[in-house]
MARROVO-768866 format. One record per residue (C-alpha): residue number from 1; residue in three letters; x, y, z. Coordinates in pm, whole numbers, m for minus. Layout:
{atom NUM "Ala" {X Y Z}}
...
This chain:
{atom 1 "Met" {0 0 0}}
{atom 2 "Lys" {281 242 96}}
{atom 3 "Leu" {460 143 m224}}
{atom 4 "Ile" {149 234 m427}}
{atom 5 "Ile" {119 575 m259}}
{atom 6 "Tyr" {493 634 m306}}
{atom 7 "Phe" {462 536 m674}}
{atom 8 "Ile" {176 782 m725}}
{atom 9 "Phe" {373 1066 m569}}
{atom 10 "Leu" {692 975 m757}}
{atom 11 "Thr" {511 954 m1091}}
{atom 12 "Arg" {336 1282 m1023}}
{atom 13 "Gln" {668 1454 m955}}
{atom 14 "Gln" {814 1312 m1277}}
{atom 15 "Cys" {518 1448 m1477}}
{atom 16 "Val" {566 1790 m1318}}
{atom 17 "Ile" {938 1793 m1400}}
{atom 18 "Val" {865 1707 m1765}}
{atom 19 "Ala" {593 1971 m1781}}
{atom 20 "Arg" {814 2240 m1630}}
{atom 21 "Thr" {1095 2176 m1878}}
{atom 22 "Asn" {853 2234 m2164}}
{atom 23 "Val" {637 2516 m2030}}
{atom 24 "Ser" {872 2780 m2161}}
{atom 25 "Asn" {788 2659 m2511}}
{atom 26 "Leu" {420 2723 m2466}}
{atom 27 "His" {259 3038 m2588}}
{atom 28 "Gln" {234 3291 m2304}}
{atom 29 "Glu" {m142 3307 m2314}}
{atom 30 "Tyr" {m159 2930 m2246}}
{atom 31 "Gln" {69 2935 m1943}}
{atom 32 "Gln" {m217 3024 m1710}}
{atom 33 "Val" {m423 2738 m1850}}
{atom 34 "Tyr" {m131 2500 m1794}}
{atom 35 "Gln" {m88 2619 m1434}}
{atom 36 "Trp" {m456 2568 m1370}}
{atom 37 "Tyr" {m435 2213 m1506}}
{atom 38 "Gln" {m130 2146 m1292}}
{atom 39 "Ser" {m305 2275 m981}}
{atom 40 "Ser" {m618 2077 m1062}}
{atom 41 "Tyr" {m410 1763 m1113}}
{atom 42 "Phe" {m237 1805 m777}}
{atom 43 "Ser" {m568 1859 m599}}
{atom 44 "Ser" {m732 1562 m770}}
{atom 45 "Thr" {m446 1326 m685}}
{atom 46 "Glu" {m428 1433 m321}}
{atom 47 "Leu" {m805 1410 m284}}
{atom 48 "Phe" {m795 1052 m402}}
{atom 49 "Leu" {m507 969 m173}}
{atom 50 "Arg" {m738 1084 105}}
{atom 51 "Ile" {m1014 857 m29}}
{atom 52 "Phe" {m760 576 m49}}
{atom 53 "Ser" {m661 629 317}}
{atom 54 "Ala" {m1016 673 446}}
{atom 55 "Ser" {m1138 364 265}}
{atom 56 "Gln" {m852 159 404}}
{atom 57 "Ser" {m949 274 754}}
{atom 58 "Met" {m1315 197 689}}
{atom 59 "Gln" {m1226 m150 560}}
{atom 60 "Ile" {m1018 m224 871}}
{atom 61 "Glu" {m1298 m109 1100}}
{atom 62 "Leu" {m1573 m310 936}}
{atom 63 "Thr" {m1373 m628 883}}
{atom 64 "Ser" {m1253 m610 1242}}
{atom 65 "Ile" {m1611 m584 1362}}
{atom 66 "Arg" {m1740 m855 1130}}
{atom 67 "Asp" {m1466 m1097 1023}}
{atom 68 "Asp" {m1704 m1277 789}}
{atom 69 "Asn" {m1733 m957 583}}
{atom 70 "Lys" {m1363 m958 500}}
{atom 71 "Ala" {m1418 m1051 135}}
{atom 72 "Val" {m1663 m763 94}}
{atom 73 "Gly" {m1422 m523 260}}
{atom 74 "Asp" {m1131 m638 44}}
{atom 75 "Gly" {m1343 m601 m269}}
{atom 76 "Ala" {m1444 m246 m177}}
{atom 77 "Phe" {m1084 m161 m95}}
{atom 78 "Gly" {m964 m293 m431}}
{atom 79 "Phe" {m1233 m92 m608}}
{atom 80 "Val" {m1114 230 m443}}
{atom 81 "Ile" {m754 153 m542}}
{atom 82 "Ala" {m871 118 m902}}
{atom 83 "Leu" {m1061 445 m870}}
{atom 84 "Ala" {m753 621 m736}}
{atom 85 "Ile" {m542 489 m1026}}
{atom 86 "Phe" {m808 608 m1271}}
{atom 87 "Ala" {m799 956 m1112}}
{atom 88 "Phe" {m422 962 m1146}}
{atom 89 "Ile" {m448 868 m1515}}
{atom 90 "Val" {m702 1145 m1576}}
{atom 91 "Gly" {m476 1397 m1405}}
{atom 92 "Ala" {m172 1279 m1601}}
{atom 93 "Leu" {m364 1312 m1928}}
{atom 94 "Gly" {m455 1667 m1823}}
{atom 95 "Val" {m87 1759 m1791}}
{atom 96 "Ile" {m2 1584 m2118}}
{atom 97 "Ser" {m282 1765 m2298}}
{atom 98 "Cys" {m121 2096 m2198}}
{atom 99 "Leu" {202 1989 m2362}}
{atom 100 "Cys" {36 1887 m2690}}
{atom 101 "Tyr" {m256 2127 m2688}}
{atom 102 "Lys" {m228 2178 m3064}}
{atom 103 "Lys" {m320 1815 m3130}}
{atom 104 "Lys" {m687 1736 m3105}}
{atom 105 "Cys" {m621 1371 m3025}}
{atom 106 "Cys" {m459 1470 m2692}}
{atom 107 "Leu" {m749 1691 m2590}}
{atom 108 "Cys" {m1006 1437 m2707}}
{atom 109 "Leu" {m838 1157 m2509}}
{atom 110 "Tyr" {m836 1368 m2194}}
{atom 111 "Ser" {m1192 1489 m2253}}
{atom 112 "Gly" {m1318 1132 m2291}}
{atom 113 "Cys" {m1154 1012 m1971}}
{atom 114 "Ala" {m1262 1324 m1783}}
{atom 115 "Thr" {m1623 1275 m1894}}
{atom 116 "Val" {m1620 920 m1758}}
{atom 117 "Gly" {m1459 1049 m1439}}
{atom 118 "Val" {m1724 1317 m1394}}
{atom 119 "Leu" {m2001 1057 m1413}}
{atom 120 "Ile" {m1823 812 m1180}}
{atom 121 "Phe" {m1737 1076 m918}}
{atom 122 "Leu" {m2089 1216 m914}}
{atom 123 "Ala" {m2260 876 m891}}
{atom 124 "Leu" {m2030 736 m622}}
{atom 125 "Gly" {m2037 1060 m423}}
{atom 126 "Ile" {m2416 1045 m401}}
{atom 127 "Val" {m2407 673 m312}}
{atom 128 "Phe" {m2159 721 m26}}
{atom 129 "Ile" {m2350 1015 119}}
{atom 130 "Ile" {m2674 816 109}}
{atom 131 "Leu" {m2495 522 273}}
{atom 132 "Gly" {m2369 744 554}}
{atom 133 "Ala" {m2716 887 617}}
{atom 134 "Ala" {m2875 540 599}}
{atom 135 "Ser" {m2627 398 849}}
{atom 136 "Gln" {m2712 672 1096}}
{atom 137 "Lys" {m3085 612 1056}}
{atom 138 "Leu" {m3027 238 1094}}
{atom 139 "Val" {m2878 293 1440}}
{atom 140 "Asp" {m3178 508 1538}}
{atom 141 "Asp" {m3421 242 1414}}
{atom 142 "Phe" {m3223 m28 1594}}
{atom 143 "Cys" {m3296 144 1924}}
{atom 144 "Asp" {m3663 180 1825}}
{atom 145 "Gly" {m3690 m195 1760}}
{atom 146 "Lys" {m3731 m166 1382}}
{atom 147 "Lys" {m3547 m465 1241}}
{atom 148 "Asp" {m3733 m571 927}}
{atom 149 "Asp" {m3659 m279 695}}
{atom 150 "Tyr" {m3288 m335 646}}
{atom 151 "Lys" {m3248 m656 451}}
{atom 152 "Gly" {m2997 m485 225}}
{atom 153 "Leu" {m2784 m370 518}}
{atom 154 "Asn" {m2769 m691 717}}
{atom 155 "Ser" {m2394 m679 771}}
{atom 156 "Ile" {m2412 m331 924}}
{atom 157 "Tyr" {m2713 m429 1135}}
{atom 158 "Asp" {m2535 m743 1257}}
{atom 159 "Ser" {m2233 m533 1351}}
{atom 160 "Ile" {m2453 m304 1559}}
{atom 161 "Val" {m2605 m606 1735}}
{atom 162 "Glu" {m2259 m744 1804}}
{atom 163 "Ile" {m2134 m414 1943}}
{atom 164 "Asp" {m2435 m376 2170}}
{atom 165 "Asn" {m2412 m736 2290}}
{atom 166 "Lys" {m2042 m724 2371}}
{atom 167 "Met" {m2058 m384 2537}}
{atom 168 "Thr" {m2344 m472 2772}}
{atom 169 "Thr" {m2416 m845 2799}}
{atom 170 "Tyr" {m2051 m949 2823}}
{atom 171 "Thr" {m1978 m720 3116}}
{atom 172 "Ala" {m2295 m825 3298}}
{atom 173 "Lys" {m2243 m1197 3240}}
{atom 174 "Tyr" {m1875 m1248 3319}}
{atom 175 "Tyr" {m1772 m970 3558}}
{atom 176 "Cys" {m1791 m1005 3937}}
{atom 177 "Thr" {m1821 m1385 3914}}
{atom 178 "Ser" {m1620 m1664 4075}}
{atom 179 "Asp" {m1366 m1647 3790}}
{atom 180 "Cys" {m1353 m1266 3799}}
{atom 181 "Pro" {m1436 m1144 4151}}
{atom 182 "Cys" {m1460 m771 4210}}
{atom 183 "Pro" {m1267 m596 4490}}
{atom 184 "Leu" {m1426 m545 4831}}
{atom 185 "Gly" {m1591 m214 4906}}
{atom 186 "Thr" {m1918 m27 4947}}
{atom 187 "Tyr" {m1910 114 4592}}
{atom 188 "Phe" {m2199 m109 4478}}
{atom 189 "Thr" {m2447 35 4726}}
{atom 190 "Asp" {m2292 382 4704}}
{atom 191 "Lys" {m2273 423 4325}}
{atom 192 "Tyr" {m2448 140 4139}}
{atom 193 "Asn" {m2814 95 4054}}
{atom 194 "Glu" {m2978 m231 4165}}
{atom 195 "Thr" {m3259 m188 3913}}
{atom 196 "Leu" {m3009 m174 3627}}
{atom 197 "Met" {m2831 m479 3761}}
{atom 198 "Asn" {m3160 m670 3775}}
{atom 199 "Gln" {m3216 m600 3404}}
{atom 200 "Tyr" {m2905 m809 3338}}
{atom 201 "Asn" {m2996 m1080 3591}}
{atom 202 "Arg" {m2745 m955 3850}}
{atom 203 "Thr" {m2784 m829 4205}}
{atom 204 "Phe" {m2572 m695 4488}}
{atom 205 "Thr" {m2854 m720 4745}}
{atom 206 "Ser" {m2883 m1102 4748}}
{atom 207 "Lys" {m3211 m1133 4559}}
{atom 208 "Pro" {m3261 m1510 4511}}
{atom 209 "Ile" {m3372 m1498 4146}}
{atom 210 "Tyr" {m3062 m1308 4030}}
{atom 211 "Gln" {m2695 m1399 4004}}
{atom 212 "Pro" {m2504 m1227 4286}}
{atom 213 "Leu" {m2214 m991 4221}}
{atom 214 "Leu" {m1917 m1146 4398}}
{atom 215 "Gln" {m1655 m945 4582}}
{atom 216 "Ser" {m1330 m1076 4720}}
{atom 217 "Ser" {m1006 m977 4890}}
{atom 218 "Ala" {m812 m1250 4710}}
{atom 219 "Ala" {m522 m1179 4477}}
{atom 220 "Asn" {m727 m1260 4166}}
{atom 221 "Val" {m970 m968 4201}}
{atom 222 "Lys" {m1025 m768 3883}}
{atom 223 "Tyr" {m1059 m392 3899}}
{atom 224 "Thr" {m1173 m358 3536}}
{atom 225 "Phe" {m1381 m574 3307}}
{atom 226 "Trp" {m1100 m584 3053}}
{atom 227 "Asp" {m869 m741 3311}}
{atom 228 "Cys" {m1145 m996 3371}}
{atom 229 "Tyr" {m1190 m1070 3001}}
{atom 230 "Thr" {m818 m1115 2930}}
{atom 231 "Ser" {m788 m1358 3221}}
{atom 232 "Ile" {m1080 m1584 3120}}
{atom 233 "Lys" {m1088 m1569 2739}}
{atom 234 "Asp" {m849 m1863 2700}}
{atom 235 "Leu" {m1005 m2082 2968}}
{atom 236 "Ser" {m1163 m2401 2835}}
{atom 237 "Lys" {m1499 m2332 3002}}
{atom 238 "Tyr" {m1526 m2011 2796}}
{atom 239 "Ser" {m1414 m2166 2467}}
{atom 240 "Asn" {m1758 m2112 2312}}
{atom 241 "Val" {m1755 m1740 2390}}
{atom 242 "Glu" {m1693 m1528 2084}}
{atom 243 "Lys" {m1371 m1334 2123}}
{atom 244 "Ile" {m1349 m955 2113}}
{atom 245 "Ser" {m1147 m853 1806}}
{atom 246 "Asp" {m872 m591 1810}}
{atom 247 "Gly" {m1096 m364 1607}}
{atom 248 "Leu" {m1375 m382 1863}}
{atom 249 "Glu" {m1134 m329 2149}}
{atom 250 "Ser" {m1005 m14 1980}}
{atom 251 "Leu" {m1360 107 1915}}
{atom 252 "Phe" {m1465 44 2277}}
{atom 253 "Arg" {m1159 225 2409}}
{atom 254 "Thr" {m1229 525 2188}}
{atom 255 "Leu" {m1598 544 2281}}
{atom 256 "Glu" {m1529 503 2651}}
{atom 257 "Ser" {m1249 760 2644}}
{atom 258 "Asp" {m1435 1018 2435}}
{atom 259 "Phe" {m1791 972 2561}}
{atom 260 "Ser" {m1759 792 2899}}
{atom 261 "Cys" {m2031 558 2776}}
{atom 262 "Asn" {m2130 194 2737}}
{atom 263 "Gly" {m2392 21 2521}}
{atom 264 "Ile" {m2575 160 2220}}
{atom 265 "Cys" {m2934 225 2322}}
{atom 266 "Lys" {m2892 188 2699}}
{atom 267 "Ala" {m2586 177 2918}}
{atom 268 "Gly" {m2465 m158 3043}}
{atom 269 "Pro" {m2385 m228 3409}}
{atom 270 "Phe" {m2005 m179 3387}}
{atom 271 "Met" {m1744 12 3194}}
{atom 272 "Tyr" {m1483 m185 3002}}
{atom 273 "Phe" {m1157 m18 3100}}
{atom 274 "Arg" {m1243 209 3392}}
{atom 275 "Asn" {m1193 98 3752}}
{atom 276 "Ile" {m1516 m52 3882}}
{atom 277 "Thr" {m1495 152 4203}}
{atom 278 "Ser" {m1541 474 3999}}
{atom 279 "Gly" {m1905 386 3929}}
{atom 280 "Pro" {m2125 266 3641}}
{atom 281 "Pro" {m2148 413 3289}}
{atom 282 "Gly" {m2320 748 3289}}
{atom 283 "Lys" {m2484 716 2947}}
{atom 284 "Asn" {m2514 505 2633}}
{atom 285 "Cys" {m2291 542 2327}}
{atom 286 "Leu" {m2562 615 2070}}
{atom 287 "Thr" {m2404 941 1954}}
{atom 288 "Gly" {m2055 793 1936}}
{atom 289 "Ile" {m2173 483 1747}}
{atom 290 "Lys" {m2370 695 1498}}
{atom 291 "Asp" {m2066 913 1435}}
{atom 292 "Thr" {m1848 604 1383}}
{atom 293 "Phe" {m2082 454 1122}}
{atom 294 "Lys" {m2155 773 931}}
{atom 295 "Glu" {m1817 947 939}}
{atom 296 "Lys" {m1623 750 679}}
{atom 297 "Pro" {m1896 717 409}}
{atom 298 "Leu" {m1990 1085 438}}
{atom 299 "Ala" {m1625 1193 421}}
{atom 300 "Ile" {m1562 980 112}}
{atom 301 "Gly" {m1886 1105 m46}}
{atom 302 "Ile" {m1788 1470 4}}
{atom 303 "Ile" {m1439 1411 m138}}
{atom 304 "Leu" {m1590 1239 m441}}
{atom 305 "Leu" {m1826 1532 m503}}
{atom 306 "Val" {m1536 1777 m474}}
{atom 307 "Ser" {m1344 1563 m724}}
{atom 308 "Phe" {m1651 1573 m950}}
{atom 309 "Ala" {m1653 1953 m936}}
{atom 310 "Leu" {m1279 1981 m1011}}
{atom 311 "Thr" {m1296 1735 m1299}}
{atom 312 "Phe" {m1603 1906 m1444}}
{atom 313 "Val" {m1430 2245 m1438}}
{atom 314 "Ala" {m1123 2086 m1600}}
{atom 315 "Leu" {m1343 1933 m1869}}
{atom 316 "Phe" {m1510 2269 m1932}}
{atom 317 "Ala" {m1168 2437 m1952}}
{atom 318 "Thr" {m1059 2181 m2213}}
{atom 319 "Tyr" {m1352 2280 m2431}}
{atom 320 "Gly" {m1261 2646 m2387}}
{atom 321 "Leu" {m898 2573 m2468}}
{atom 322 "Cys" {m996 2404 m2794}}
{atom 323 "Cys" {m1215 2694 m2905}}
{atom 324 "Arg" {m966 2956 m2799}}
{atom 325 "Arg" {m683 2783 m2981}}
{atom 326 "Asn" {m877 2773 m3310}}
{atom 327 "Lys" {m975 3137 m3281}}
{atom 328 "Asp" {m616 3246 m3210}}
{atom 329 "Glu" {m485 3046 m3503}}
{atom 330 "Asp" {m737 3216 m3736}}
{atom 331 "Asn" {m631 3558 m3608}}
{atom 332 "Phe" {m265 3465 m3654}}
{atom 333 "Lys" {m328 3349 m4012}}
{atom 334 "His" {m533 3661 m4086}}
{atom 335 "Gly" {m254 3886 m3960}}
{atom 336 "Lys" {1 3696 m4165}}
{atom 337 "His" {m202 3742 m4485}}
{atom 338 "Ser" {m246 4114 m4410}}
{atom 339 "His" {132 4164 m4396}}
{atom 340 "His" {158 4006 m4740}}
């Protein structure tokens, strides 16, 4: 990946060097057009490097959350690489067309590729923006219990279910048990809510129908749920428990650090990484989760629409360059005949 990015930058610099060695040969009135093309080419390439980077990050996030979607993520990533290469080719043709502006074949070749690029950038930009908005609405509907309207977004919906389950149910089920006792103290009665604990079949007041929260002074007490999870995940009795991926761990750390939250629609009983004696989660992570799901598609969509605008202006300038060149040649020929 780094080699590809380095190749794009290296090739771009080579094109610029070639262009600069020949710009002095251009007619003065075309120098401004050349500079505009050069600037547009730089902007287009860097915009697509940003798309390349954002899409890689999005692929890592989604495939970390849902490992069975890896093929889909890899396919999308490969598509964006191809799109970035196409953008580079269009930009390179723009520079080349400035060097051979007197030949219609150069301008026609660039115009054809730019026209295709305009259509692709516009279509994909709209798709990504819609996807970002749909993902945000999906999270809202998830909390409202609407599950039947998203057959086309099952992978995203399943990821939301997995996040919610592992943020809330895991902490309630495995923490403060015989394998992961909590430290002694009055923090349960001082800071925690018995009603919330009962919703997850736990109790610290010895209700017979709920599983008690165990405290201990032994050396194996766990002050955070993450310490508990890392100590039991490889035990044979927990072999059927789905592991928490590195991607999810990173997401949970970010949400907890930035929002001091747990769970999607409602907060779970415990935080993941914070000391249990500091108290329960203060709120759910609905806002943070929505931002996570909508951020990358919306960012890519906006970049694509900006690329559409730049390419469209470049295409329009090519048309103007063709017309202006013909007009100037006629004037030059007319002046030459007048001298005769």
